[in-house]
C-alpha positions as CSV (number, residue, x, y, z in Angstrom):
1,M,17.8,23.2,-11.5
2,S,17.9,19.2,-10.8
3,D,15.6,16.6,-11.1
4,L,15.3,16.2,-7.3
5,S,14.5,19.5,-6.5
6,Y,12.1,19.9,-9.0
7,L,10.5,16.9,-7.4
8,A,11.0,18.2,-3.7
9,G,9.1,21.2,-4.8
10,L,6.1,19.2,-6.5
11,F,6.2,17.3,-3.3
12,D,6.1,20.1,-1.2
13,G,3.4,21.4,-3.2
14,E,1.0,18.5,-4.3
15,G,2.2,15.9,-2.3
16,S,1.6,14.3,1.1
17,V,3.1,12.2,4.2
18,R,1.4,9.4,6.5
19,Y,3.6,8.4,9.5
20,K,1.2,7.4,11.9
21,C,1.0,4.3,14.3
22,M,-2.7,2.4,13.9
23,P,-4.1,-0.3,16.4
24,R,-4.9,-3.6,14.6
25,T,-6.9,-6.3,15.4
26,R,-7.3,-10.2,14.0
27,H,-10.0,-11.2,12.2
28,D,-10.9,-13.6,15.2
29,R,-11.2,-10.9,17.4
30,P,-12.9,-7.7,15.7
31,K,-13.6,-5.0,18.8
32,K,-9.9,-5.9,20.3
33,P,-7.2,-4.6,19.5
34,I,-3.8,-6.5,19.4
35,Y,-0.7,-4.9,18.5
36,N,0.2,-1.2,17.0
37,T,1.8,-1.1,13.6
38,W,3.1,1.9,12.0
39,E,1.9,3.6,8.4
40,I,4.4,5.0,6.7
41,R,3.4,6.3,3.2
42,L,4.4,9.0,0.6
43,E,1.5,10.3,-2.5
44,I,1.9,12.8,-4.9
45,A,-1.9,13.0,-6.8
46,M,-2.6,14.9,-10.1
47,T,-4.4,15.2,-13.0
48,D,-1.1,15.0,-15.3
49,K,-0.6,11.7,-15.9
50,K,2.8,12.8,-17.7
51,I,4.5,14.0,-14.6
52,I,3.3,11.2,-12.1
53,D,5.2,8.8,-14.9
54,W,8.2,10.7,-14.3
55,V,8.0,10.9,-10.7
56,H,7.7,7.0,-10.7
57,K,10.7,6.6,-13.1
58,L,12.8,9.2,-11.5
59,V,12.8,7.6,-8.2
60,G,12.3,3.8,-9.4
61,V,10.1,2.7,-6.5
62,G,5.8,2.7,-5.5
63,T,3.3,2.5,-7.9
64,A,1.7,5.2,-10.6
65,N,-2.0,4.2,-11.3
66,P,-5.5,5.7,-11.8
67,R,-7.2,7.0,-8.8
68,K,-10.9,6.8,-8.8
69,V,-12.7,9.9,-8.8
70,K,-16.2,11.0,-9.0
71,K,-18.7,11.1,-12.4
72,G,-17.7,13.6,-14.0
73,M,-14.4,14.6,-12.5
74,K,-11.3,15.1,-14.2
75,P,-9.2,11.6,-14.2
76,Q,-6.4,11.7,-11.5
77,W,-3.4,9.5,-11.3
78,R,-1.4,8.4,-8.4
79,W,1.9,7.6,-7.2
80,I,2.6,6.1,-4.0
81,C,5.3,4.3,-1.8
82,R,5.7,2.9,1.2
83,Y,7.6,1.9,4.1
84,R,11.4,1.4,2.9
85,D,10.8,3.1,-0.4
86,A,9.2,5.9,1.3
87,L,12.4,5.8,3.4
88,R,14.7,5.7,0.1
89,V,12.5,8.9,-1.3
90,C,12.3,11.1,1.8
91,K,16.7,10.4,1.7
92,L,16.6,11.7,-1.7
93,L,14.3,14.6,-1.7
94,S,15.2,16.1,2.3
95,P,17.9,18.3,1.4
96,Y,15.7,20.2,-1.1
97,L,12.4,20.2,0.9
98,K,11.2,23.5,2.4
99,I,7.6,22.3,3.7
100,K,7.6,18.9,4.4
101,N,11.3,18.5,6.0
102,G,9.9,17.8,9.3
103,E,7.2,15.5,8.3
104,V,10.1,13.5,5.8
105,E,12.8,13.6,9.0
106,K,10.5,11.6,11.2
107,I,10.3,9.2,9.0
108,I,14.3,8.9,8.2
109,N,14.2,8.5,12.0
110,H,11.9,6.2,12.7
111,Y,14.7,4.1,10.5
112,K,17.4,5.4,12.4
113,R,16.1,4.4,16.0
114,R,15.5,0.6,14.4
115,G,19.2,0.5,13.3
116,K,17.9,-0.3,9.9
């Protein structure tokens, strides 16, 4: 089994995709939205730090950091990447995904439509 297919299975089970258009406001006009921005993000969070470090090393983008947890809970780590880095990872994983392939295709098409 290749590393990318393993990562795709891990991402299908433990990962999350955020692809959403959100209104933004200026600080001097906090109650009036003035423009929309896209939030594009991929994330995997788990208690096994070795796996998170492996993901970060394999894809070569994003960050791998500890995640805040409530007192008494097991420590967690999170790998996260955004925007163009997320596009790069989507292209790597797309052929292997079974569950999140529709969400990943939205990100790929988002950048195709913008010709980038």
